[in-house]
N, C-alpha and C positions, 0 to 999 in steps of 0.2 A: 519448593525445590525446583520445579520446572521453570518458574520465573527466573530463579537465580541462574540456572544453566543457560537460559535464553539470553540473559543480560551478559553473561560471560562470553558466549559465542559472538554476540553483537560487538562487544568491546574488543575482542581479539581481531575481528574483521576490520574494525576501524583502525586499530593500531597497525595492522599489516599494510593497509592502504596508505598509511602515513609514513611509510618507509622513506619516501622522498618528500621534499618540501612541496606544499600545495602550489599549483600553478593555475592561473585563471585561463579560461578558454579564449582563444583569439577568434575573430570573425573570419568566416570563409564562405565561399560559394560552392556548394556540393557539386555543381555542374562545371566548375572550373578546378580541375585537379591540381593545377599549380598553386592555386590559392589554398587548397587543403594542405599541400606539402609545406607551404610557407607558414601556415598557422601551426602545424604540428612540430615544426623544428624546435628542438629544445625541450619539448614536453616529456613527461613521464606517463606512460600508459599503464594503468593498473588492470591487469588481466586476471580476473577471478575464474578459477577452474578447479575441477576435481584434481586433487593432488595425490591420489593413491598409487600412482605408478611412477617409480623412480626413472624408468626408461623414457616415459613420455615427458616428465619434468626436464630431464637432461636434454631431450631433443628440442623442446621449446626454448630452453635457455641458450643452447648452442647454436641452433639454426636461426630462429626468429630473433632472439635477443641480439646476436651479433649483427645480423643484417639490418635490423632497425637502427642500431647505433651507427654503423659504418655508412649506410646509404642515406639515412634521413636525420641523423642526430636526434633520435628518439630513444629514450631509456625504457626498457621493458621491466616492469615490476610484476613478476608472476606471483599471484597470491593463491597458494594451495589451500583448498578447503575440502573437508571430508565428504560433504554432501552439497549438491547444487542448491538444495532447498535452503541452506544457510544464507547464501548470498541473495537468493530471491527474497527471503525474509528481511535481509538487510535493506534492499531497495524499497520494499513495502513499508518498512519502519521509517525510512527516510521520508517517504511520501506523507505518512501520517504526521511526522514531525515538521513538515514543511521545509525540508532541507533542499535548497536549490542546487548546490554543488555537492554531489554525493561522493561515496568512496569508490564506486565501481565505474570503470570506463568501458570494459569489454567483458562479456560473460560467455563461457562455454555452456550452452543451454539447448534444450529441446523438449518436446513432449508437453506434459502438463505444466512444467515450470514456465515454458514459453507462453502457454495459454493464460496462465495466472497473471503474468506481467502484462500481457496484451490486454486482458480484461480490465486490469487496473490502470490502463493508459500510461504505463511507465516505460514504454519502449520508444526509442528514437525511430522516426518514420522516414519512408521514402529515400532510402539510401542503398539498399542491398543490390539493386539492379543498375545502379548508377556508377559504382566504383569501376575503374577501368577493367579489371580482370573478371568482372561479371560476364563479359562476353564469352568466357570459356564455359559458363554454366548453362546447362540445358534447363532453363526455367519452365519449359513446357512439360517436363516430366512430373507427373503427380507425386512421385517419390521425393521430389525436391520441393515443389511449390506447395505441398501439403506436409505438415509436421504432425504426425499421428492424426491425420484427418483435418487438422486446423489449417486454414490458409496462412501461409507465411506473410503475405501482404507486404513484401518489401521491407520487413522489419528484422530479418535475420538472414545471414549469409552462410552457405555451407562451408565446411572445413574439410570433412572427410566422410567416408561412407563405410558401411558394413553390410554384409549380406549373408544370409544363412546358406550353408553348404554342408554336404555330407563328406565323410572321409572313409576310405577303404584301403586295404593293404593289397597292392597289386600282386604280391607274392602268393596270396591265398585266394583272391577273387579276381577274375578276369574282367576287363572293361565291358565286354559284351554281355556279361551277366548282370550288370548294374541296373537297378530299377530306375525308370525315368519319369515316374509319376507316383502319386500316393496310392493309386490303384495297383500299380506294379509292385510297390513296396509291400502292400498287404499280401499279395500273391507270393512274393519272395519270402517274406517272414514265415508264412505258413508252410512253405516248402522247405524251410530251414529252421525248424522250431528251436527257440531258445537263443538264436544267433543275432537277434535285433532287440534293441530297446531305445527309448528316447528320454530326454530330460523332462522331469515332471514340470508342467507349467506352474508358474508361481513367481512371486517377487524375486527369489534367488535363482530361478530357472528361466530367465528371460528367453533364452534360445528355445526352450521347450514350449513356451507360450507362442513364440513366433512359428515354430514348427506346427502347432495345432491350428494356428490361423491360416497357414498355407493349405492345410487339409480342408479347412472351411471354404477357401476360395475354390479349390478343385471340385469339391462335392456340390457346391452351389452353382458352379459353372461360370463364375464371374468374380473378378476382384474389385472392380470399380464400384459395385453397389455397396461395398463395405467401407468406403472412404468417408461416408457421412453416417451418423447414427440413426438407426431405425429399429425401435424395440419390436415392432411387428415383424420385421424381416428376421430379426434374431429368433424370435419365438417360433417362426415357421421353419427356419432352416437349421437351427442348432441341433434338433433331435437327430438328424441324419449324421451330424458330426460325431455325436456320442455313440451312435450305432457303429460307425466306422471304427472308433477306438475300442469299443467293446468286442467287436468281431475280431480285431487283430490281437486283443489282449491274451488269449490262451497261447498264442504263437510266440509271445515275447520271452525274453530272458526272465527266468523265475515266474513265468506265466503271468506277468504283469502284477504280481503281488507287491513288488517294490520297484522303485525307479531311481535312477541317479538324480541327485538334487541339483547338479550343476555340470558345466562342461568338464571340469577337472575330474569329477567322478566317472563320467562317461569315458574320458580319455584313459583312465586307469583300467576300466573294463576292456576297452579296445586293446590296450597295450598288453594286457594279460591274456589276450586271445579268448576272452569270454564272450565277446560279441564281435561282429564283423564290420560294424559301422560306428563312427563317431560323428560329431557335429561341430561346426565352428562358424564364426562370422568374420573371421580374419581373411583379408585378401591374400595372405600368404598360404592359405589353405592348411596343409599339414606342416608347412615349413617351420613355423614357430615351435611346434612340438617335436619336430625332428632335431632342431637345434638344441632344444632342452634335453634331448635324449629320451623323451617319453614315447616316441614313435620310431619305427624303423625307416630307413632311407627309402623303402619301397612304398611308403604311405602316399596316397594321392587324394585330392579333393575333387568333388564333382557336384553337379546340380541336376535337378529334374529339368524337364523341358520347359516347364512353366511354374508360376506361383512360388518362386523362391523369394521370400520377402526381404527387402533391404531398406535401409533408411540412412539418414545423413546426420552427422554432428554439425551443429550450427554455432555461430557466434552472434550475439546481439549487443546493442549499446543501450544502456538506460537513458531515459530522457534527461535525467539530471547529471549525466556524466560531465565532469569538468574539462575533460580532454577529448572531446569528440573527434577532433581532427586526427590526433594520434591513433585513436581507436579505428578510424576509417583506414588509415594507412596500414595498420596491422591486419585488419580484416582483408584488405586487398592483397597484402603480402602472402597470406595463407593460401591464396588461389594462384600464386605464381607457379607456372609449370615446373620450375626447377625444384621447388619445395614439395609440390605434389609428387614429383618423381622420387624424392628422398624419403617421404613419409611412408611409402609402401614397403621399404626394404627392412627385413628383419634385423640386419646389423645395426640399424639406427634405433632399434628397440621400439619401433612404432607399429608398423604393419597394419595401418588403416588404409582403406581404399580411397580411390580418387573421388574428389568432390567435383572435378571438372569433367567435361566431355572431351576426351583426348583428341577426338576427330576435329575439334574446333581450333586446335593449336596448329598454326601454319609456319611459324618460325622454324627453320631447319634445325638449328641448334637445340631448341626446346623439344622438338619432336624426337631428336636423337636421344636426349636425356630420358624422356618418357619411355621410349622403346628399350633403351638399355636397362632401365630399372625393371620393366616388365619381364625382360628376358632373364634377369637374375633370380626371379621367383622360381623358375625352373618347373620341372614336371610335378612337383608337389602341390602346385597351385592350380585352381580351376582357370582355364583360358578365359581371358577378359571378354571375348565375344560371346561365349556361352553364358557367362554371368549376366551380361547385358540383355541377352535374349530372354532369359528366365526371370529377370527382375520384376517384382511387383511391389508396390508401395504398401506400407503398413495400414492397418485399419484405423478408423476413428478411435480416439482414446477411450471412449466409453466401453468398447468391446474388450479392452484389456482385462478388467476385473471380472467381466462376465465369463470370459474363456477360462480364467484361472479358478473362479469359484465353482462354475458348473462342471469343470473337469473333475474337481475333487468330489463333487456330489454324485455325478452320473457315471464316472469311470472308476476312480480310485476306490470309492466306497461301495462299489457294487460287488 
């Protein structure tokens, strides 16, 4: 049965990619952008991406699809997929079958999926820092040049960002009362028993896993040491992490006997006034939930002074992409300041953070667009400068399962 399901998934992906007639790649020089544009003209770019959000799908089709056609005569074929692992397996199966021109031109990808294809030598190389708009990206930032601790190595380009934040209601908690560290948070929680909880770390509670990792950074006194995997380091430092969570446990909502499994459940507790803090990774802070009617107009997002983990969404090009030139043009378009400005706005249904360093943008019209979009986020969003100051990159990928498994063993089951 599993083999049949796999074959059906593979077949459906191939059929989706064939929505337009196949086109062969034209020659181009990656260092001559005019030659890339000339080669891309008339091509169809098959962008495989997670398709679970109607708002993101609409944004991609409306903004990128229109711009690609009008500016470059490129047709966008967005191929929605339930799980990125499906198109990773598609590319791997093509390698196994010796397919020289595959189905996928561009992929929304990161983390272990990126590393899997990198290890399989199935990613197009030496392009991400060469496209014109790469000049807006701060490639020196480990949160960008490392993808879950794995070097990006010029094989993927950022598209957007997300960063953990907390949310409070300014009508019932004043700004000067807010905790600004994990140590402060424990003190606050025990001074206000039952008024705080966090999302359970685990596959469905990604924000909870990230929250626990931030505590690990603070308790160990350093974030950079966790960017590469070291089992000895984990064995020596993780007991203090579980001590922290067990010490705060009696002070939590329902004394830590149960935890919300995801952001939506925590939002419900916050909205029902059962707890005083929620969590998000959305650049709009509380804005999306206010628009949805799930939070009051007085909801605000904030960050600790340090160790607020963020990461980036990336796009990558398979080595057997038949339309590499069009894929390069699309990847470059994603970094255009005008589209970066549009994607953060809740009304566009996106609300993902900047992939670019806005201080690197010098064109007055582009600067004005970015500033206008940032101002529209209003008081419900964390100020961009505070987020940037607190930003820390995520851990090496191996720590993900260790955090989740050991939290179950040493915290939840204690």
